[in-house]
C-alpha positions in Angstrom: -17.1 -18.5 -9.3 -16.0 -18.5 -12.8 -14.1 -15.0 -13.0 -12.6 -15.9 -9.6 -11.1 -19.3 -11.2 -9.9 -17.9 -14.0 -8.2 -15.3 -12.4 -6.3 -17.8 -10.3 -5.5 -20.4 -12.7 -4.4 -17.9 -15.3 -2.9 -19.3 -18.6 -0.1 -17.8 -20.3 -0.3 -18.3 -24.0 2.5 -18.2 -26.3 4.7 -15.3 -26.8 3.3 -15.6 -30.8 -0.4 -15.2 -29.5 -0.4 -13.3 -26.6 -1.2 -9.8 -26.7 1.5 -6.7 -25.5 -0.9 -4.8 -23.0 2.6 -2.5 -22.9 2.2 -1.6 -26.4 1.5 1.7 -26.0 4.9 2.6 -24.7 7.6 0.5 -26.0 9.9 -0.1 -23.2 13.7 -0.8 -23.0 15.1 -4.1 -21.6 15.8 -4.0 -17.9 18.1 -5.5 -15.6 16.5 -5.6 -12.1 19.1 -5.9 -9.1 17.0 -6.8 -6.0 18.9 -6.0 -3.0 17.4 -8.2 0.1 16.8 -10.9 -2.4 16.2 -13.4 0.2 14.2 -11.7 2.3 10.5 -11.9 3.5 9.0 -9.3 1.1 11.1 -10.9 -2.1 9.7 -14.3 -1.1 6.3 -13.2 -0.8 5.6 -10.7 -3.1 8.5 -9.7 -5.7 10.0 -12.8 -7.0 6.5 -14.3 -7.5 5.4 -10.8 -9.0 8.1 -10.6 -11.2 7.0 -14.2 -12.9 3.3 -13.1 -13.3 4.8 -9.8 -15.0 7.0 -11.8 -17.3 4.9 -14.4 -18.3 1.9 -12.1 -18.8 4.2 -10.5 -21.4 3.5 -7.1 -19.3 7.2 -6.2 -19.2 10.1 -5.8 -21.7 12.4 -8.4 -21.8 14.4 -8.5 -18.3 16.9 -10.2 -16.4 17.3 -10.7 -12.6 20.3 -9.9 -10.2 19.8 -11.0 -6.7 21.7 -9.8 -4.0 21.9 -9.9 -0.1 24.3 -11.4 2.7 23.6 -14.9 2.0 26.2 -17.1 0.0 24.7 -19.0 -2.5 25.1 -19.4 -6.6 22.8 -19.1 -9.3 21.2 -22.3 -8.5 20.6 -22.2 -5.1 18.7 -18.8 -6.0 16.7 -20.5 -8.3 15.9 -23.3 -5.8 15.0 -20.8 -3.6 13.1 -18.7 -6.0 10.9 -21.8 -7.2 9.6 -22.5 -3.6 8.7 -18.6 -3.3 6.9 -18.9 -5.8 5.3 -22.3 -5.5 4.2 -21.2 -2.0 3.1 -17.6 -2.6 2.1 -16.9 -6.2 -1.5 -17.2 -7.1 -0.9 -17.9 -10.7 0.5 -21.8 -11.0 3.1 -22.2 -13.6 3.8 -25.1 -15.5 7.4 -27.0 -15.5 8.4 -25.3 -19.1 7.2 -21.5 -17.8 9.4 -22.2 -14.5 12.4 -23.1 -16.6 12.0 -20.3 -18.8 11.7 -17.9 -15.8 14.6 -19.3 -14.1 17.2 -18.8 -16.8 16.5 -14.9 -15.8 17.5 -15.1 -12.4 21.3 -14.7 -11.1 22.9 -14.0 -7.9 25.7 -12.5 -6.5 26.6 -12.1 -2.5 27.0 -8.6 -1.3 30.3 -9.9 0.2 31.6 -10.1 -3.5 31.7 -6.2 -3.2 31.0 -3.4 -5.6 33.3 -5.2 -8.5 31.2 -8.6 -7.9 28.4 -6.8 -8.3 28.9 -4.9 -11.4 30.3 -8.0 -13.0 27.1 -10.0 -12.4 25.1 -7.0 -13.7 27.2 -6.4 -16.8 27.3 -10.0 -17.6 23.3 -9.8 -17.2 22.9 -6.7 -19.5 25.1 -8.6 -22.3 22.2 -10.8 -22.9 19.9 -8.2 -23.3 21.4 -6.0 -26.2 21.6 -2.3 -26.5 19.7 0.3 -24.2 19.4 -1.7 -21.2 18.2 0.2 -18.0 18.3 -0.9 -14.5 15.8 -0.9 -11.8 17.9 -1.3 -8.1 15.1 -2.6 -5.7 16.1 -1.8 -2.1 14.4 -4.5 -0.2 16.4 -3.6 2.5 15.7 -1.9 6.3 16.1 1.7 5.7 19.5 1.8 8.0 21.0 0.0 5.1 19.8 2.5 2.5 23.3 4.4 2.3 25.4 1.3 2.6 23.3 0.0 -0.9 23.5 3.2 -2.3 27.4 3.6 -1.6 27.7 0.2 -3.5 25.9 1.4 -6.3 28.1 4.2 -6.6 31.1 2.4 -6.3 29.9 -0.1 -8.8 29.0 2.7 -11.2 25.8 1.2 -11.8 23.6 4.5 -11.2 23.6 6.0 -15.0 20.6 4.7 -16.7 19.0 3.5 -13.2 16.3 4.1 -11.4 16.1 3.1 -7.7 12.9 1.9 -5.8 13.0 2.5 -2.0 10.8 0.7 0.9 9.2 2.2 3.5 9.3 4.0 6.1 11.5 6.9 4.3 13.3 7.8 7.9 12.0 8.3 11.5 11.1 11.7 11.7 12.0 14.8 10.1 15.6 15.0 10.8 16.4 11.5 9.7 14.1 12.1 6.4 15.9 15.2 5.3 19.3 13.5 5.6 17.9 10.1 3.8 16.8 12.2 0.9 20.0 14.4 0.8 22.1 11.2 1.1 20.0 9.7 -1.9 20.4 12.8 -3.9 24.4 12.9 -3.4 23.9 9.8 -5.8 20.4 9.7 -7.5 18.3 12.6 -9.3 14.5 12.8 -7.8 13.3 11.8 -11.3 15.2 8.3 -10.5 14.0 7.7 -7.1 10.8 5.7 -6.6 9.7 5.7 -3.1 7.4 2.6 -2.9 4.0 2.5 -0.8 2.1 -0.9 -1.9 -1.0 0.2 -0.7 -1.0 3.2 -3.8 -0.9 0.0 -6.2 -3.7 -1.6 -5.2 -6.9 -1.3 -7.7 -9.2 0.1 -5.1 -7.1 3.1 -4.3 -6.7 4.2 -7.9 -10.8 3.2 -8.1 -10.8 6.5 -5.4 -9.3 8.6 -8.3 -12.0 7.4 -11.0 -14.9 7.5 -8.5 -13.9 11.3 -7.6 -13.2 12.5 -10.8 -14.8 10.6 -13.4 -18.4 10.8 -12.1 -20.8 14.0 -11.9 -22.6 12.0 -9.0 -19.9 11.8 -6.9 -17.7 14.7 -7.2 -20.2 17.8 -6.2 -20.9 16.5 -2.7 -17.0 15.5 -1.9 -16.7 18.2 0.4 -17.4 19.6 3.9 -20.8 20.8 3.2 -22.3 16.9 2.7 -19.3 14.6 4.2 -19.4 14.7 8.1 -16.1 12.7 8.7 -14.0 10.0 7.1 -12.5 7.0 8.5 -9.4 4.9 7.4 -9.1 1.8 9.2 -6.6 -0.8 8.7 -6.2 -3.7 11.3 -4.2 -6.6 11.1 -4.3 -10.0 12.6 -0.7 -10.6 12.0 1.8 -10.0 15.1 5.4 -9.3 14.7 6.2 -12.2 12.4 10.1 -12.3 13.7 10.3 -8.3 12.9 10.9 -7.7 16.6 14.4 -5.7 15.7 12.5 -3.8 13.2 9.3 -3.4 15.1 11.0 -2.0 18.1 12.5 0.9 15.8 9.0 2.1 14.4 5.9 1.3 16.1 2.6 1.2 14.2 2.6 5.0 13.7 5.7 4.9 11.6 5.4 1.8 9.8 1.8 2.1 8.7 0.3 5.9 9.7 3.1 7.8 7.9 3.7 5.6 5.0 0.4 4.3 3.9 -2.8 5.9 6.0 -1.7 9.2 5.2 -1.0 8.7 1.9 -4.4 7.1 1.4 -5.7 10.1 2.8 -4.4 12.2 0.1 -6.0 10.2 -2.6 -9.4 10.9 -0.4 -9.0 14.7 0.1 -6.9 15.7 -2.9 -8.0 18.6 -5.5 -8.8 17.5 -8.9 -5.2 17.6 -10.6 -4.7 19.2 -13.9 -3.9 16.4 -15.7 -4.1 12.5 -14.7 -0.1 12.6 -14.9 2.6 12.2 -12.4 3.7 15.5 -11.8 0.2 17.3 -11.3 -1.0 14.3 -9.1 1.9 14.6 -6.9 1.3 18.2 -6.5 -2.1 18.0 -5.2 -1.2 15.4 -2.6 1.4 17.4 -1.4 -0.9 20.2 -0.8 -2.9 17.6 1.4 0.1 17.2 3.4 0.8 20.9 3.5 -2.3 21.5 4.7 -2.6 18.6 7.0 -2.8 20.1 10.9 0.0 18.5 13.2 -1.2 15.9 15.1 -2.3 16.5 18.6 -1.0 13.8 21.0 -4.2 14.5 23.2 -6.3 13.4 20.1 -4.1 9.9 19.5 -4.5 6.4 21.4 -1.9 4.2 21.4 -2.0 0.5 22.4 0.0 -2.5 23.0 -1.1 -5.9 22.8 -1.3 -8.0 25.6 1.9 -10.3 25.7 4.0 -7.8 23.2 7.1 -8.0 25.6 7.4 -11.4 25.9 8.0 -11.7 22.1 11.4 -12.6 21.4 13.8 -9.8 21.0 11.2 -7.2 22.6 12.4 -5.6 25.7 10.0 -6.5 28.6 9.6 -2.4 29.1 8.9 -1.6 25.7 6.7 1.2 25.4 6.8 0.8 21.4 2.5 0.9 20.1 1.4 -2.0 18.3 -1.9 0.0 17.9 -2.8 3.4 17.2 -5.8 5.3 16.6 -5.7 9.1 15.6 -8.0 12.1 14.8 -6.4 14.6 12.1 -7.8 17.4 10.2 -7.2 19.2 6.9 -7.0 23.3 7.1 -8.5 24.0 3.9 -11.5 25.2 2.2 -13.0 21.4 1.0 -12.3 20.1 4.3 -12.4 22.3 7.4 -14.0 20.9 10.1 -14.2 17.2 8.5 -12.6 15.2 11.1 -10.3 11.9 9.2 -9.7 9.3 11.8 -7.0 6.6 11.6 -6.9 3.2 13.1 -4.5 0.3 12.6 -3.0 -2.4 14.6 -1.4 -5.7 15.2 -3.4 -8.9 16.3 -6.8 -7.2 16.0 -10.1 -9.1 15.6 -10.0 -9.0 11.8 -7.9 -8.4 9.2 -9.2 -5.2 6.7 -8.7 -2.4 4.8 -11.2 0.2 4.2 -12.1 3.9 3.6 -15.4 4.7 4.8 -16.9 7.9 4.1 -19.7 8.9 6.3 -22.2 11.6 4.7 -24.4 14.2 7.0 -27.9 12.7 7.7 -30.9 14.2 6.0 -33.7 16.1 8.2 -36.0 13.4 9.3 -39.1 15.4 10.3 -41.6 14.0 7.8 -41.2 10.3 9.0 -42.5 9.1 12.1 -40.4 8.5 15.2 -40.6 4.5 14.7 -39.8 4.6 11.2 -36.1 3.5 11.8 -34.7 6.4 10.1 -31.3 7.6 11.6 -31.1 4.3 13.9 -28.3 2.4 11.9 -26.2 5.6 11.3 -25.6 7.8 8.1 -25.3 6.7 4.6 -21.6 5.8 3.7 -19.7 5.4 0.6 -17.1 2.4 1.5 -13.6 1.4 -0.4 -12.5 -1.9 0.4 -8.4 -2.1 0.1 -8.4 -5.6 -0.2 -6.9 -7.7 -3.3 -10.7 -8.7 -4.4 -11.3 -4.8 -4.0 -15.0 -3.5 -3.3 -17.1 -0.4 -3.2 -20.4 -0.1 -1.2 -22.8 2.7 -1.0 -24.9 2.1 2.0 -28.4 4.1 2.7 -32.2 3.8 4.2 -34.5 2.3 1.9 -38.2 1.4 2.4 -39.2 -1.9 4.2 -41.5 -3.9 2.0 -45.2 -4.4 3.8 -47.5 -1.6 5.2 -46.3 1.4 6.8 -43.2 3.6 6.6 -40.2 1.3 8.0 -36.6 2.0 6.9 -33.6 -0.5 6.9 -30.4 0.1 5.7 -29.5 -1.2 2.1 -26.5 -0.9 0.1 -25.3 -1.6 -3.8 -22.0 -2.9 -3.9 -19.6 -3.4 -7.0 -16.4 -5.7 -6.8 -13.7 -5.8 -9.2 -13.6 -9.6 -9.6 -17.1 -9.3 -10.9 -16.2 -7.2 -13.8 -15.2 -8.6 -17.2 -11.8 -7.4 -16.8 -11.0 -9.3 -13.4 -8.1 -11.2 -14.8 -6.4 -8.2 -15.9 -5.9 -7.2 -12.4 -2.3 -6.9 -11.2 -1.1 -7.2 -7.6 0.3 -3.9 -5.9 3.8 -4.4 -6.3 3.5 -6.0 -10.0 1.9 -2.6 -10.9 4.7 -0.6 -9.2 7.4 -2.6 -10.6 5.9 -1.9 -14.1 5.3 1.7 -13.5 9.0 2.2 -12.6 9.9 0.8 -15.7 7.9 3.0 -17.3 9.3 6.0 -15.5 5.8 6.9 -13.9 5.9 8.6 -10.5 2.2 8.9 -10.2 1.5 6.1 -7.3 4.9 7.1 -5.4 5.9 9.3 -2.9 8.2 12.1 -2.9 10.7 13.8 -0.8 8.6 17.1 -0.1 5.7 15.0 0.6 7.5 12.6 3.0 9.1 15.5 5.3 5.8 17.6 5.2 4.3 14.6 6.8 7.2 14.1 9.4 6.9 18.0 10.2 3.3 17.4 11.0 3.8 14.5 13.3 6.4 16.2 15.3 4.2 17.2 18.1 3.2 13.3 18.7 6.8 12.3 18.4 8.3 15.0 20.8 4.9 13.8 23.6 3.5 10.4 22.7 0.7 9.1 25.0 1.4 6.1 27.2 0.3 3.0 25.4 -2.8 1.2 26.8 -3.0 -2.7 26.9 -5.4 -4.7 24.8 -6.2 -8.0 24.3 -5.1 -10.0 21.3 -7.9 -10.6 19.0 -9.7 -7.2 20.1 -10.7 -4.1 18.3 -7.8 -2.1 20.5 -7.8 0.0 23.5 -11.5 1.2 25.0 -10.3 4.4 24.9 -10.9 4.6 21.0 -14.4 5.0 21.4 -13.9 8.4 22.9 -11.9 9.2 20.3 -14.3 9.0 17.6 -17.4 9.7 19.7 -20.1 11.2 19.0 -19.4 9.0 15.7 -18.8 5.2 15.9 -16.2 2.9 14.5 -17.3 1.6 11.2 -15.1 -1.8 12.0 -16.5 -4.2 12.8 -19.4 -4.1 10.2 -22.9 -4.2 10.8 -23.3 -6.3 8.0 -21.0 -9.1 5.9 -20.0 -7.8 2.0 -22.0 -9.7 -0.4 -19.7 -12.5 -2.3 -22.3 -13.2 -5.6 -19.2 -15.7 -6.4 -20.6 -17.8 -3.9 -23.8 -18.5 -5.6 -22.4 -19.7 -8.5 
């Protein structure tokens, strides 16, 4: 319990005493231009995350210029940001800490045009001295991206800048190519950071540590030992007033291309030559090139009951709010190993797991009533939630006479470690990486286009949506999809929480 309380009530020491964890690389001061500054993502994640980065002294000196269609002045934007931080930040602030951060916030409406934006950014840069860099965070719908890029070009704010782009990156191969070409007319690829917050999570990065730092796991990370893999990300939330966005995307475009398949690449990639962006991106792109085209006959699309009654949703909508699919990777390591992906809205639980099922051992030496094989194969499971966990389950002997077996597990949670307070929320980590120019956890143009190419058969011939009750695990057809295996969720046992015992 003490570790959790410490992480949630983090104390920010004075600038004179707090350590600079970024001391290995001296970063130039930055102006962060936040497009969509009054939107939901900015309110829930970006503004609270920037507060934490600044007060933890993880970033260089920064100024933030918010911009959106909403008309407001600096004081009104600061009031908006304060409410967002109070509502969504997990790091309580003192009045002095907030006041210090609030002085970094500025606002200009997009109605002021390119000249107004340039004037606001130039004024913010003047407070930071020489060698100022810029980050343009495009927290806007993809359809608005060309307009934002055109404004940055007209405002002459491209030099010394990097741009963070939110998903989805197109809606098919053709639109992805057009979007990439449009961005490349203004920005070099080295300046572009296509963000996937799933890859910014400690648990996702822990996959690389497990695979490549441990002699125990890497030798058995292939088709000879692994039977199948599941990546399962159900959500309990519904549309949350995003019908116009969701009708254009659906579960597949919103989640699978931009999140689940990116996580799959971390699971399936070959060892990179070095722990650096170019090497890791190349190994991820090899996975995408090896991904077999998605077969519509191995896809289940679903729509929760009541979806068409949601505000802004047409009564005859065929948009899927749920999708489960089977895919394969056509290379030496993974030939014949199925990967099962599932995600959806208004499901029974909100979980984010990767479950790796190992092939079962011969059981001829054990009596038929021993219990071996009755509870499924051994699993290595990664929990991608903020309180990330890893579990290894296997059969062990039940205490007492005879040879009776039960499934047991070894578990580790990040919050149990001595560095629990150092965990960065995903957006915080990725903003910091952008300042450092580190593309390791970001998507590339080639990778995105490869995925849309593999998705084209499904986009051309999607199976009809099947209804499922809100609060369930999806349509019944998902069990035929995964047969002869079974879905790991719902779990047969709950994660242990050692903190509850303190």
